[in-house]
C-alpha angles and dihedrals in degrees: 000000000000117000132239135196134209122196131173138195135169115244111235091209100058107002093242119141114244112208117192119199121190137170129025118000098187143131090263089061097033101107095042092043091051092050092047091052093049090052094057099034109109121236089223133022139046126297134219112196117205115193112187144145089030113180094186140353131183136179093281091055091049092047090051090056091049091048090051090052093048091048092055094045091051087056091052093250130134121244128187132182135215106188124183111184131160114258090256094052092043090052090051090051093049092048087052091056100260125127130183 
């Protein structure tokens, strides 16, 4: 199983929490990735999600990002994404109905 990492920091300019996700966003990591995200997700405030240095991503990883966005929007919070995927992974995401 390929590894992943989740890091967070609060932006001094706007107070939003920046959450950086790297590695493998796959079904194999889904449960642990979800729990890691919930640990760093702020109770209040906006969130900026940075997805970079992705080794692998599948539909469960994409769905987790969508669920994170929906959760924040339901709470009346802003969420933005900065997603850096290889051309191959981006094409898979687009063909699956996801856009960034």
